[in-house]
N, C-alpha and C positions, 0 to 999 in steps of 0.2 A: 464448411470451415466455420471457423469459428469467430462470432462480429468482429471489427476492429477497436484493442486496448485503444482508450484517450487518455487513461491516466493511468503512467510506467509503475511504478514500485522501485524506489535511491534507494530508502536509507530507513532504519528503523531505529530509535536510541530509545533507554533508557535513561530516565535525568535524576541525577543524583539525587536530590533536592531532595523532590517531591515525589519520585517515585514513580512517574506519569511516562508513559510508552507512547512516544512522539513517531510520529513517522511518513515518509515525506516518500510524495511521488512530483513526476513529469508531466504536464502536461504541457505536452510539442503545441498541439492545434491552438492551444487561450496563451499559451509561450509564458508559462508560470509554472511558479512551483506550489508546492501548494504543500503547509505543514496541519497536519493533523493528533490531536492526541487522540487515546483510543476510543474514548470518547465519546468525542466533538466526532471525528468518522463515524457510528453509532446508532447516534443523535440529526448526523446530517438530512439538507431534502435532497440533497442531491446526489440523486437515484442510481447517475453514470461509475461515480468517483465511488459510491459501494459494491458496484457492479464488477468491475475493474478491480476494484479491491480484492474483493471475496477468490477472483477466478483464482490471479496470479499469489493471492495467499495459499490456494489447496493447490499450485502449482511447484509452488513451493518445498511444503510440506512433503510433499509425495517426490521430491525431485534426494535422485541419490547423490552420499556427500563423500570427497574425495578418500578422509577415511573409510568410505562403507567401498570401494572397489580396489 
């Protein structure tokens, strides 16, 4: 079984003015919302956040969309 995910993907948006991608995760264990740019996430020292983000993004990319069904 997969190791438990601490940071759950919530939302991804692109800022209109700066064109930066903002990603939001919910940390249910720490009871907080984590917002970071893609660049912040890549340069973060929080290995668990990076690992959880990578696992979930892989699942999202492989998932079928409603249009595919």
